[in-house]
C-alpha positions as protocol buffer text, in pm:
chain_id: "A"
residue {
  index: 1
  type: UNK
  ca { x: -30 y: 42 z: 23 }
}
residue {
  index: 2
  type: UNK
  ca { x: 150 y: 371 z: -58 }
}
residue {
  index: 3
  type: UNK
  ca { x: 271 y: 536 z: 194 }
}
residue {
  index: 4
  type: UNK
  ca { x: 395 y: 840 z: 64 }
}
residue {
  index: 5
  type: UNK
  ca { x: 315 y: 1166 z: 262 }
}
residue {
  index: 6
  type: UNK
  ca { x: 377 y: 1508 z: 158 }
}
residue {
  index: 7
  type: UNK
  ca { x: 431 y: 1745 z: 411 }
}
residue {
  index: 8
  type: UNK
  ca { x: 358 y: 2121 z: 378 }
}
residue {
  index: 9
  type: UNK
  ca { x: 548 y: 2379 z: 648 }
}
residue {
  index: 10
  type: UNK
  ca { x: 807 y: 2080 z: 753 }
}
residue {
  index: 11
  type: UNK
  ca { x: 992 y: 2384 z: 893 }
}
residue {
  index: 12
  type: UNK
  ca { x: 748 y: 2486 z: 1176 }
}
residue {
  index: 13
  type: UNK
  ca { x: 606 y: 2296 z: 1502 }
}
residue {
  index: 14
  type: UNK
  ca { x: 396 y: 2002 z: 1393 }
}
residue {
  index: 15
  type: UNK
  ca { x: 537 y: 1971 z: 1062 }
}
residue {
  index: 16
  type: UNK
  ca { x: 910 y: 1876 z: 1194 }
}
residue {
  index: 17
  type: UNK
  ca { x: 718 y: 1697 z: 1439 }
}
residue {
  index: 18
  type: UNK
  ca { x: 510 y: 1490 z: 1159 }
}
residue {
  index: 19
  type: UNK
  ca { x: 782 y: 1444 z: 927 }
}
residue {
  index: 20
  type: UNK
  ca { x: 965 y: 1237 z: 1248 }
}
residue {
  index: 21
  type: UNK
  ca { x: 687 y: 1054 z: 1372 }
}
residue {
  index: 22
  type: UNK
  ca { x: 590 y: 926 z: 965 }
}
residue {
  index: 23
  type: UNK
  ca { x: 972 y: 827 z: 884 }
}
residue {
  index: 24
  type: UNK
  ca { x: 987 y: 648 z: 1226 }
}
residue {
  index: 25
  type: UNK
  ca { x: 640 y: 454 z: 1106 }
}
residue {
  index: 26
  type: UNK
  ca { x: 849 y: 369 z: 757 }
}
residue {
  index: 27
  type: UNK
  ca { x: 668 y: 606 z: 544 }
}
residue {
  index: 28
  type: UNK
  ca { x: 828 y: 809 z: 274 }
}
residue {
  index: 29
  type: UNK
  ca { x: 821 y: 1183 z: 361 }
}
residue {
  index: 30
  type: UNK
  ca { x: 833 y: 1424 z: 98 }
}
residue {
  index: 31
  type: UNK
  ca { x: 875 y: 1797 z: 201 }
}
residue {
  index: 32
  type: UNK
  ca { x: 665 y: 2082 z: 25 }
}
residue {
  index: 33
  type: UNK
  ca { x: 901 y: 2358 z: -105 }
}
residue {
  index: 34
  type: UNK
  ca { x: 723 y: 2724 z: -90 }
}
residue {
  index: 35
  type: UNK
  ca { x: 651 y: 2890 z: -438 }
}
residue {
  index: 36
  type: UNK
  ca { x: 669 y: 2568 z: -635 }
}
residue {
  index: 37
  type: UNK
  ca { x: 363 y: 2357 z: -776 }
}
residue {
  index: 38
  type: UNK
  ca { x: 203 y: 2192 z: -488 }
}
residue {
  index: 39
  type: UNK
  ca { x: -46 y: 1982 z: -726 }
}
residue {
  index: 40
  type: UNK
  ca { x: 269 y: 1840 z: -908 }
}
residue {
  index: 41
  type: UNK
  ca { x: 434 y: 1745 z: -605 }
}
residue {
  index: 42
  type: UNK
  ca { x: 173 y: 1631 z: -460 }
}
residue {
  index: 43
  type: UNK
  ca { x: 126 y: 1348 z: -752 }
}
residue {
  index: 44
  type: UNK
  ca { x: 185 y: 1011 z: -598 }
}
residue {
  index: 45
  type: UNK
  ca { x: 103 y: 1101 z: -225 }
}
residue {
  index: 46
  type: UNK
  ca { x: -127 y: 885 z: -41 }
}
residue {
  index: 47
  type: UNK
  ca { x: -158 y: 1214 z: 220 }
}
residue {
  index: 48
  type: UNK
  ca { x: -129 y: 1615 z: 228 }
}
residue {
  index: 49
  type: UNK
  ca { x: -66 y: 1709 z: 558 }
}
residue {
  index: 50
  type: UNK
  ca { x: -112 y: 2072 z: 589 }
}
residue {
  index: 51
  type: UNK
  ca { x: 66 y: 2208 z: 851 }
}
residue {
  index: 52
  type: UNK
  ca { x: 181 y: 2575 z: 669 }
}
residue {
  index: 53
  type: UNK
  ca { x: 116 y: 2824 z: 862 }
}
residue {
  index: 54
  type: UNK
  ca { x: 267 y: 3182 z: 778 }
}
residue {
  index: 55
  type: UNK
  ca { x: 493 y: 3237 z: 1083 }
}
residue {
  index: 56
  type: UNK
  ca { x: 344 y: 3494 z: 1400 }
}
residue {
  index: 57
  type: UNK
  ca { x: 53 y: 3513 z: 1239 }
}
residue {
  index: 58
  type: UNK
  ca { x: 178 y: 3693 z: 960 }
}
residue {
  index: 59
  type: UNK
  ca { x: -103 y: 3804 z: 702 }
}
residue {
  index: 60
  type: UNK
  ca { x: -335 y: 3503 z: 782 }
}
residue {
  index: 61
  type: UNK
  ca { x: -647 y: 3660 z: 603 }
}
residue {
  index: 62
  type: UNK
  ca { x: -490 y: 3661 z: 274 }
}
residue {
  index: 63
  type: UNK
  ca { x: -223 y: 3396 z: 315 }
}
residue {
  index: 64
  type: UNK
  ca { x: -445 y: 3103 z: 469 }
}
residue {
  index: 65
  type: UNK
  ca { x: -688 y: 3128 z: 180 }
}
residue {
  index: 66
  type: UNK
  ca { x: -453 y: 3088 z: -78 }
}
residue {
  index: 67
  type: UNK
  ca { x: -258 y: 2772 z: 71 }
}
residue {
  index: 68
  type: UNK
  ca { x: -613 y: 2616 z: 176 }
}
residue {
  index: 69
  type: UNK
  ca { x: -709 y: 2661 z: -207 }
}
residue {
  index: 70
  type: UNK
  ca { x: -368 y: 2532 z: -338 }
}
residue {
  index: 71
  type: UNK
  ca { x: -429 y: 2210 z: -91 }
}
residue {
  index: 72
  type: UNK
  ca { x: -794 y: 2182 z: -213 }
}
residue {
  index: 73
  type: UNK
  ca { x: -652 y: 2165 z: -596 }
}
residue {
  index: 74
  type: UNK
  ca { x: -371 y: 1957 z: -503 }
}
residue {
  index: 75
  type: UNK
  ca { x: -599 y: 1678 z: -361 }
}
residue {
  index: 76
  type: UNK
  ca { x: -837 y: 1691 z: -652 }
}
residue {
  index: 77
  type: UNK
  ca { x: -534 y: 1632 z: -895 }
}
residue {
  index: 78
  type: UNK
  ca { x: -351 y: 1371 z: -686 }
}
residue {
  index: 79
  type: UNK
  ca { x: -628 y: 1202 z: -544 }
}
residue {
  index: 80
  type: UNK
  ca { x: -446 y: 1262 z: -227 }
}
residue {
  index: 81
  type: UNK
  ca { x: -650 y: 1249 z: 121 }
}
residue {
  index: 82
  type: UNK
  ca { x: -569 y: 1542 z: 343 }
}
residue {
  index: 83
  type: UNK
  ca { x: -482 y: 1609 z: 711 }
}
residue {
  index: 84
  type: UNK
  ca { x: -455 y: 1914 z: 900 }
}
residue {
  index: 85
  type: UNK
  ca { x: -376 y: 1987 z: 1252 }
}
residue {
  index: 86
  type: UNK
  ca { x: -679 y: 2204 z: 1404 }
}
residue {
  index: 87
  type: UNK
  ca { x: -661 y: 2468 z: 1671 }
}
residue {
  index: 88
  type: UNK
  ca { x: -940 y: 2577 z: 1907 }
}
residue {
  index: 89
  type: UNK
  ca { x: -978 y: 2912 z: 1753 }
}
residue {
  index: 90
  type: UNK
  ca { x: -1277 y: 2794 z: 1587 }
}
residue {
  index: 91
  type: UNK
  ca { x: -1518 y: 2798 z: 1934 }
}
residue {
  index: 92
  type: UNK
  ca { x: -1450 y: 3119 z: 2073 }
}
residue {
  index: 93
  type: UNK
  ca { x: -1627 y: 3102 z: 2418 }
}
residue {
  index: 94
  type: UNK
  ca { x: -1842 y: 2868 z: 2397 }
}
residue {
  index: 95
  type: UNK
  ca { x: -1817 y: 2641 z: 2674 }
}
residue {
  index: 96
  type: UNK
  ca { x: -1636 y: 2392 z: 2724 }
}
residue {
  index: 97
  type: UNK
  ca { x: -1560 y: 2058 z: 2676 }
}
residue {
  index: 98
  type: UNK
  ca { x: -1517 y: 2143 z: 2323 }
}
residue {
  index: 99
  type: UNK
  ca { x: -1591 y: 1849 z: 2051 }
}
residue {
  index: 100
  type: UNK
  ca { x: -1682 y: 1817 z: 1691 }
}
residue {
  index: 101
  type: UNK
  ca { x: -2012 y: 1916 z: 1770 }
}
residue {
  index: 102
  type: UNK
  ca { x: -1949 y: 2214 z: 1975 }
}
residue {
  index: 103
  type: UNK
  ca { x: -2086 y: 2523 z: 1722 }
}
residue {
  index: 104
  type: UNK
  ca { x: -1812 y: 2734 z: 1566 }
}
residue {
  index: 105
  type: UNK
  ca { x: -1845 y: 3063 z: 1736 }
}
residue {
  index: 106
  type: UNK
  ca { x: -1518 y: 3229 z: 1656 }
}
residue {
  index: 107
  type: UNK
  ca { x: -1461 y: 3573 z: 1879 }
}
residue {
  index: 108
  type: UNK
  ca { x: -1157 y: 3683 z: 1722 }
}
residue {
  index: 109
  type: UNK
  ca { x: -1049 y: 3749 z: 1348 }
}
residue {
  index: 110
  type: UNK
  ca { x: -808 y: 3463 z: 1346 }
}
residue {
  index: 111
  type: UNK
  ca { x: -1055 y: 3230 z: 1524 }
}
residue {
  index: 112
  type: UNK
  ca { x: -1275 y: 3341 z: 1216 }
}
residue {
  index: 113
  type: UNK
  ca { x: -983 y: 3279 z: 946 }
}
residue {
  index: 114
  type: UNK
  ca { x: -964 y: 2960 z: 1073 }
}
residue {
  index: 115
  type: UNK
  ca { x: -1325 y: 2819 z: 1076 }
}
residue {
  index: 116
  type: UNK
  ca { x: -1344 y: 2987 z: 689 }
}
residue {
  index: 117
  type: UNK
  ca { x: -1074 y: 2748 z: 653 }
}
residue {
  index: 118
  type: UNK
  ca { x: -1222 y: 2474 z: 769 }
}
residue {
  index: 119
  type: UNK
  ca { x: -1575 y: 2472 z: 621 }
}
residue {
  index: 120
  type: UNK
  ca { x: -1378 y: 2493 z: 298 }
}
residue {
  index: 121
  type: UNK
  ca { x: -1234 y: 2132 z: 397 }
}
residue {
  index: 122
  type: UNK
  ca { x: -1565 y: 1986 z: 483 }
}
residue {
  index: 123
  type: UNK
  ca { x: -1681 y: 2053 z: 180 }
}
residue {
  index: 124
  type: UNK
  ca { x: -1420 y: 1858 z: 22 }
}
residue {
  index: 125
  type: UNK
  ca { x: -1503 y: 1629 z: 236 }
}
residue {
  index: 126
  type: UNK
  ca { x: -1877 y: 1606 z: 115 }
}
residue {
  index: 127
  type: UNK
  ca { x: -1713 y: 1568 z: -270 }
}
residue {
  index: 128
  type: UNK
  ca { x: -1599 y: 1232 z: -171 }
}
residue {
  index: 129
  type: UNK
  ca { x: -1277 y: 1311 z: -32 }
}
residue {
  index: 130
  type: UNK
  ca { x: -1127 y: 1193 z: 299 }
}
residue {
  index: 131
  type: UNK
  ca { x: -1031 y: 1500 z: 558 }
}
residue {
  index: 132
  type: UNK
  ca { x: -862 y: 1453 z: 883 }
}
residue {
  index: 133
  type: UNK
  ca { x: -866 y: 1789 z: 1113 }
}
residue {
  index: 134
  type: UNK
  ca { x: -660 y: 1635 z: 1400 }
}
residue {
  index: 135
  type: UNK
  ca { x: -745 y: 1942 z: 1698 }
}
residue {
  index: 136
  type: UNK
  ca { x: -547 y: 1998 z: 1978 }
}
residue {
  index: 137
  type: UNK
  ca { x: -404 y: 2273 z: 2200 }
}
residue {
  index: 138
  type: UNK
  ca { x: -93 y: 2474 z: 2243 }
}
residue {
  index: 139
  type: UNK
  ca { x: 178 y: 2304 z: 2137 }
}
residue {
  index: 140
  type: UNK
  ca { x: 446 y: 2162 z: 2334 }
}
residue {
  index: 141
  type: UNK
  ca { x: 796 y: 2054 z: 2238 }
}
residue {
  index: 142
  type: UNK
  ca { x: 1097 y: 2063 z: 2489 }
}
residue {
  index: 143
  type: UNK
  ca { x: 1318 y: 2091 z: 2199 }
}
residue {
  index: 144
  type: UNK
  ca { x: 1131 y: 2388 z: 2021 }
}
residue {
  index: 145
  type: UNK
  ca { x: 1177 y: 2698 z: 2113 }
}
residue {
  index: 146
  type: UNK
  ca { x: 925 y: 2832 z: 1936 }
}
residue {
  index: 147
  type: UNK
  ca { x: 659 y: 2718 z: 2180 }
}
residue {
  index: 148
  type: UNK
  ca { x: 472 y: 2994 z: 2358 }
}
residue {
  index: 149
  type: UNK
  ca { x: 591 y: 2741 z: 2700 }
}
residue {
  index: 150
  type: UNK
  ca { x: 971 y: 2822 z: 2565 }
}
residue {
  index: 151
  type: UNK
  ca { x: 949 y: 3162 z: 2427 }
}
residue {
  index: 152
  type: UNK
  ca { x: 736 y: 3295 z: 2703 }
}
residue {
  index: 153
  type: UNK
  ca { x: 620 y: 3064 z: 2986 }
}
residue {
  index: 154
  type: UNK
  ca { x: 955 y: 2963 z: 3081 }
}
residue {
  index: 155
  type: UNK
  ca { x: 1152 y: 3211 z: 2970 }
}
residue {
  index: 156
  type: UNK
  ca { x: 1273 y: 3305 z: 3312 }
}
residue {
  index: 157
  type: UNK
  ca { x: 1258 y: 2979 z: 3487 }
}
residue {
  index: 158
  type: UNK
  ca { x: 1622 y: 2973 z: 3578 }
}
residue {
  index: 159
  type: UNK
  ca { x: 1542 y: 3278 z: 3760 }
}
residue {
  index: 160
  type: UNK
  ca { x: 1270 y: 3064 z: 3952 }
}
residue {
  index: 161
  type: UNK
  ca { x: 985 y: 3222 z: 3777 }
}
residue {
  index: 162
  type: UNK
  ca { x: 731 y: 3125 z: 3528 }
}
residue {
  index: 163
  type: UNK
  ca { x: 534 y: 3364 z: 3336 }
}
residue {
  index: 164
  type: UNK
  ca { x: 101 y: 3347 z: 3336 }
}
residue {
  index: 165
  type: UNK
  ca { x: -23 y: 3504 z: 3045 }
}
residue {
  index: 166
  type: UNK
  ca { x: -343 y: 3462 z: 3215 }
}
residue {
  index: 167
  type: UNK
  ca { x: -557 y: 3375 z: 3519 }
}
residue {
  index: 168
  type: UNK
  ca { x: -272 y: 3148 z: 3707 }
}
residue {
  index: 169
  type: UNK
  ca { x: -567 y: 2902 z: 3796 }
}
residue {
  index: 170
  type: UNK
  ca { x: -717 y: 2899 z: 3461 }
}
residue {
  index: 171
  type: UNK
  ca { x: -663 y: 2529 z: 3313 }
}
residue {
  index: 172
  type: UNK
  ca { x: -593 y: 2523 z: 2963 }
}
residue {
  index: 173
  type: UNK
  ca { x: -552 y: 2229 z: 2695 }
}
residue {
  index: 174
  type: UNK
  ca { x: -183 y: 2134 z: 2545 }
}
residue {
  index: 175
  type: UNK
  ca { x: -104 y: 1914 z: 2295 }
}
residue {
  index: 176
  type: UNK
  ca { x: 245 y: 1764 z: 2321 }
}
residue {
  index: 177
  type: UNK
  ca { x: 355 y: 1728 z: 1959 }
}
residue {
  index: 178
  type: UNK
  ca { x: 524 y: 1371 z: 1972 }
}
residue {
  index: 179
  type: UNK
  ca { x: 225 y: 1258 z: 2088 }
}
residue {
  index: 180
  type: UNK
  ca { x: 7 y: 1406 z: 1874 }
}
residue {
  index: 181
  type: UNK
  ca { x: 195 y: 1345 z: 1583 }
}
residue {
  index: 182
  type: UNK
  ca { x: 208 y: 964 z: 1671 }
}
residue {
  index: 183
  type: UNK
  ca { x: -166 y: 1014 z: 1655 }
}
residue {
  index: 184
  type: UNK
  ca { x: -152 y: 1155 z: 1311 }
}
residue {
  index: 185
  type: UNK
  ca { x: 60 y: 863 z: 1176 }
}
residue {
  index: 186
  type: UNK
  ca { x: -175 y: 577 z: 1290 }
}
residue {
  index: 187
  type: UNK
  ca { x: -464 y: 811 z: 1125 }
}
residue {
  index: 188
  type: UNK
  ca { x: -318 y: 839 z: 800 }
}
residue {
  index: 189
  type: UNK
  ca { x: -344 y: 425 z: 788 }
}
residue {
  index: 190
  type: UNK
  ca { x: -706 y: 400 z: 814 }
}
residue {
  index: 191
  type: UNK
  ca { x: -909 y: 732 z: 746 }
}
residue {
  index: 192
  type: UNK
  ca { x: -853 y: 745 z: 386 }
}
residue {
  index: 193
  type: UNK
  ca { x: -1050 y: 392 z: 339 }
}
residue {
  index: 194
  type: UNK
  ca { x: -1347 y: 607 z: 426 }
}
residue {
  index: 195
  type: UNK
  ca { x: -1429 y: 900 z: 243 }
}
residue {
  index: 196
  type: UNK
  ca { x: -1555 y: 1212 z: 465 }
}
residue {
  index: 197
  type: UNK
  ca { x: -1446 y: 1419 z: 708 }
}
residue {
  index: 198
  type: UNK
  ca { x: -1326 y: 1337 z: 1040 }
}
residue {
  index: 199
  type: UNK
  ca { x: -1287 y: 1557 z: 1353 }
}
residue {
  index: 200
  type: UNK
  ca { x: -1114 y: 1440 z: 1599 }
}
residue {
  index: 201
  type: UNK
  ca { x: -1047 y: 1646 z: 1928 }
}
residue {
  index: 202
  type: UNK
  ca { x: -681 y: 1544 z: 2093 }
}
residue {
  index: 203
  type: UNK
  ca { x: -736 y: 1583 z: 2438 }
}
residue {
  index: 204
  type: UNK
  ca { x: -331 y: 1616 z: 2551 }
}
residue {
  index: 205
  type: UNK
  ca { x: -216 y: 1755 z: 2858 }
}
residue {
  index: 206
  type: UNK
  ca { x: -477 y: 2010 z: 3064 }
}
residue {
  index: 207
  type: UNK
  ca { x: -280 y: 2204 z: 3351 }
}
residue {
  index: 208
  type: UNK
  ca { x: -308 y: 2561 z: 3524 }
}
residue {
  index: 209
  type: UNK
  ca { x: 16 y: 2800 z: 3540 }
}
residue {
  index: 210
  type: UNK
  ca { x: -37 y: 2722 z: 3917 }
}
residue {
  index: 211
  type: UNK
  ca { x: 20 y: 2363 z: 3885 }
}
residue {
  index: 212
  type: UNK
  ca { x: 264 y: 2398 z: 3608 }
}
residue {
  index: 213
  type: UNK
  ca { x: 485 y: 2633 z: 3881 }
}
residue {
  index: 214
  type: UNK
  ca { x: 380 y: 2377 z: 4128 }
}
residue {
  index: 215
  type: UNK
  ca { x: 544 y: 2074 z: 3937 }
}
residue {
  index: 216
  type: UNK
  ca { x: 850 y: 2286 z: 3846 }
}
residue {
  index: 217
  type: UNK
  ca { x: 900 y: 2325 z: 4206 }
}
residue {
  index: 218
  type: UNK
  ca { x: 842 y: 1962 z: 4273 }
}
residue {
  index: 219
  type: UNK
  ca { x: 1121 y: 1840 z: 4072 }
}
residue {
  index: 220
  type: UNK
  ca { x: 1374 y: 2117 z: 4093 }
}
residue {
  index: 221
  type: UNK
  ca { x: 1363 y: 2134 z: 4453 }
}
residue {
  index: 222
  type: UNK
  ca { x: 1290 y: 2519 z: 4478 }
}
residue {
  index: 223
  type: UNK
  ca { x: 1013 y: 2750 z: 4516 }
}
residue {
  index: 224
  type: UNK
  ca { x: 912 y: 2887 z: 4161 }
}
residue {
  index: 225
  type: UNK
  ca { x: 723 y: 3180 z: 4142 }
}
residue {
  index: 226
  type: UNK
  ca { x: 465 y: 3295 z: 3928 }
}
residue {
  index: 227
  type: UNK
  ca { x: 457 y: 3662 z: 3734 }
}
residue {
  index: 228
  type: UNK
  ca { x: 218 y: 3802 z: 3523 }
}
residue {
  index: 229
  type: UNK
  ca { x: 270 y: 3849 z: 3162 }
}
residue {
  index: 230
  type: UNK
  ca { x: 324 y: 4253 z: 3079 }
}
residue {
  index: 231
  type: UNK
  ca { x: 11 y: 4285 z: 2838 }
}
residue {
  index: 232
  type: UNK
  ca { x: 22 y: 4651 z: 2879 }
}
residue {
  index: 233
  type: UNK
  ca { x: 350 y: 4678 z: 2771 }
}
residue {
  index: 234
  type: UNK
  ca { x: 246 y: 4472 z: 2470 }
}
residue {
  index: 235
  type: UNK
  ca { x: -12 y: 4681 z: 2401 }
}
residue {
  index: 236
  type: UNK
  ca { x: 220 y: 4957 z: 2382 }
}
residue {
  index: 237
  type: UNK
  ca { x: 449 y: 4761 z: 2120 }
}
residue {
  index: 238
  type: UNK
  ca { x: 140 y: 4660 z: 1926 }
}
residue {
  index: 239
  type: UNK
  ca { x: 170 y: 4937 z: 1685 }
}
residue {
  index: 240
  type: UNK
  ca { x: 553 y: 4818 z: 1555 }
}
residue {
  index: 241
  type: UNK
  ca { x: 534 y: 4509 z: 1615 }
}
residue {
  index: 242
  type: UNK
  ca { x: 293 y: 4235 z: 1439 }
}
residue {
  index: 243
  type: UNK
  ca { x: 305 y: 3937 z: 1676 }
}
residue {
  index: 244
  type: UNK
  ca { x: 230 y: 4165 z: 1953 }
}
residue {
  index: 245
  type: UNK
  ca { x: -87 y: 4299 z: 1801 }
}
residue {
  index: 246
  type: UNK
  ca { x: -167 y: 3901 z: 1694 }
}
residue {
  index: 247
  type: UNK
  ca { x: -126 y: 3774 z: 2050 }
}
residue {
  index: 248
  type: UNK
  ca { x: -325 y: 4059 z: 2208 }
}
residue {
  index: 249
  type: UNK
  ca { x: -639 y: 3909 z: 2020 }
}
residue {
  index: 250
  type: UNK
  ca { x: -617 y: 3567 z: 2166 }
}
residue {
  index: 251
  type: UNK
  ca { x: -587 y: 3676 z: 2514 }
}
residue {
  index: 252
  type: UNK
  ca { x: -934 y: 3597 z: 2630 }
}
residue {
  index: 253
  type: UNK
  ca { x: -791 y: 3217 z: 2620 }
}
residue {
  index: 254
  type: UNK
  ca { x: -540 y: 3283 z: 2886 }
}
residue {
  index: 255
  type: UNK
  ca { x: -802 y: 3409 z: 3124 }
}
residue {
  index: 256
  type: UNK
  ca { x: -1065 y: 3084 z: 3049 }
}
residue {
  index: 257
  type: UNK
  ca { x: -1047 y: 2716 z: 3152 }
}
residue {
  index: 258
  type: UNK
  ca { x: -1116 y: 2508 z: 2876 }
}
residue {
  index: 259
  type: UNK
  ca { x: -1077 y: 2120 z: 2762 }
}
residue {
  index: 260
  type: UNK
  ca { x: -1114 y: 1904 z: 2440 }
}
residue {
  index: 261
  type: UNK
  ca { x: -1360 y: 1641 z: 2507 }
}
residue {
  index: 262
  type: UNK
  ca { x: -1161 y: 1305 z: 2485 }
}
residue {
  index: 263
  type: UNK
  ca { x: -1487 y: 1098 z: 2439 }
}
residue {
  index: 264
  type: UNK
  ca { x: -1439 y: 1011 z: 2056 }
}
residue {
  index: 265
  type: UNK
  ca { x: -1069 y: 1029 z: 2082 }
}
residue {
  index: 266
  type: UNK
  ca { x: -1047 y: 741 z: 2354 }
}
residue {
  index: 267
  type: UNK
  ca { x: -1292 y: 532 z: 2188 }
}
residue {
  index: 268
  type: UNK
  ca { x: -1041 y: 539 z: 1852 }
}
residue {
  index: 269
  type: UNK
  ca { x: -754 y: 458 z: 2135 }
}
residue {
  index: 270
  type: UNK
  ca { x: -834 y: 331 z: 2442 }
}
residue {
  index: 271
  type: UNK
  ca { x: -471 y: 248 z: 2522 }
}
residue {
  index: 272
  type: UNK
  ca { x: -336 y: 561 z: 2421 }
}
residue {
  index: 273
  type: UNK
  ca { x: -209 y: 810 z: 2770 }
}
residue {
  index: 274
  type: UNK
  ca { x: -69 y: 1152 z: 2678 }
}
residue {
  index: 275
  type: UNK
  ca { x: 205 y: 1250 z: 2837 }
}
residue {
  index: 276
  type: UNK
  ca { x: 152 y: 1333 z: 3229 }
}
residue {
  index: 277
  type: UNK
  ca { x: 210 y: 1705 z: 3354 }
}
residue {
  index: 278
  type: UNK
  ca { x: 522 y: 1556 z: 3563 }
}
residue {
  index: 279
  type: UNK
  ca { x: 681 y: 1409 z: 3222 }
}
residue {
  index: 280
  type: UNK
  ca { x: 629 y: 1696 z: 3019 }
}
residue {
  index: 281
  type: UNK
  ca { x: 766 y: 1936 z: 3303 }
}
residue {
  index: 282
  type: UNK
  ca { x: 1065 y: 1697 z: 3318 }
}
residue {
  index: 283
  type: UNK
  ca { x: 1154 y: 1692 z: 2966 }
}
residue {
  index: 284
  type: UNK
  ca { x: 1174 y: 2080 z: 2963 }
}
residue {
  index: 285
  type: UNK
  ca { x: 1368 y: 2074 z: 3246 }
}
residue {
  index: 286
  type: UNK
  ca { x: 1647 y: 1765 z: 3057 }
}
residue {
  index: 287
  type: UNK
  ca { x: 1660 y: 1946 z: 2804 }
}
residue {
  index: 288
  type: UNK
  ca { x: 1783 y: 2255 z: 2944 }
}
residue {
  index: 289
  type: UNK
  ca { x: 2077 y: 2070 z: 3144 }
}
residue {
  index: 290
  type: UNK
  ca { x: 1850 y: 2182 z: 3520 }
}
residue {
  index: 291
  type: UNK
  ca { x: 1878 y: 1927 z: 3803 }
}
residue {
  index: 292
  type: UNK
  ca { x: 1557 y: 1758 z: 3896 }
}
residue {
  index: 293
  type: UNK
  ca { x: 1563 y: 1645 z: 4271 }
}
residue {
  index: 294
  type: UNK
  ca { x: 1403 y: 1331 z: 4426 }
}
residue {
  index: 295
  type: UNK
  ca { x: 1025 y: 1420 z: 4474 }
}
residue {
  index: 296
  type: UNK
  ca { x: 949 y: 1673 z: 4765 }
}
residue {
  index: 297
  type: UNK
  ca { x: 600 y: 1635 z: 4811 }
}
residue {
  index: 298
  type: UNK
  ca { x: 383 y: 1890 z: 4928 }
}
residue {
  index: 299
  type: UNK
  ca { x: 686 y: 2045 z: 5090 }
}
residue {
  index: 300
  type: UNK
  ca { x: 720 y: 2349 z: 4855 }
}
residue {
  index: 301
  type: UNK
  ca { x: 365 y: 2476 z: 4785 }
}
residue {
  index: 302
  type: UNK
  ca { x: 420 y: 2821 z: 4833 }
}
residue {
  index: 303
  type: UNK
  ca { x: 372 y: 3079 z: 4529 }
}
residue {
  index: 304
  type: UNK
  ca { x: 413 y: 3436 z: 4494 }
}
residue {
  index: 305
  type: UNK
  ca { x: 239 y: 3612 z: 4170 }
}
residue {
  index: 306
  type: UNK
  ca { x: 467 y: 3910 z: 4132 }
}
């Protein structure tokens, strides 16, 4: 059986992790090179994995529809099925747990762009194509400096601080990329057998900034404090800094506890266990070369919000 996959955005977080997972599972992995003919690149591929996103949210309003149009045309031309890593922006402030049946009521510009993109993939699936939207929360990868965890939350970890972008007790869902892309490979093995759309939520690992600080305290053997992210400074920087403008729009997600409903996921993968918060913290310490001490129990439970 054909085991060739074309990955768009292989230099990004999901794309690079997907390439590693597909190769480890014995798939032939091709990298799409921007500016070339995507339809030609996709010929002979069983799957197109669209992990291509303009960096730092640059010009999403124009680029996301263009990329989507290219992917759909390449899928029609080659017969390849399509897989897309989805996010939670499309739900807006809808109550969680979020699932495939949750209405798309995006409350931000980027959320609306993603909702429109997904609507086009749904229409493509209705034409008799196989489309998978594998939906997760914020990406985690201890080795990547580009995750929000590494760029912002753990920037001052060596100084004994983590940064909370919202309410310290708000529980948010995170998707470890090693876990998530292993699931992507398993879905690629079977989900093109029956045409249609699969919108599958990856429940991932859920924790708050306070729980994160407590786990770092436990494993490092020292008190880790929580400081607030300087949103006011970001506001002042917004006119000249594109990423600042785009990140501000998503502020609501950092104050809002949320989760992805894992019912459908666990029905398909009953034996799968995502990484625990303890494992996530250990990996982020290990990659930094920081010492992990024996379990301190509840001895270090005081965390100051600066």
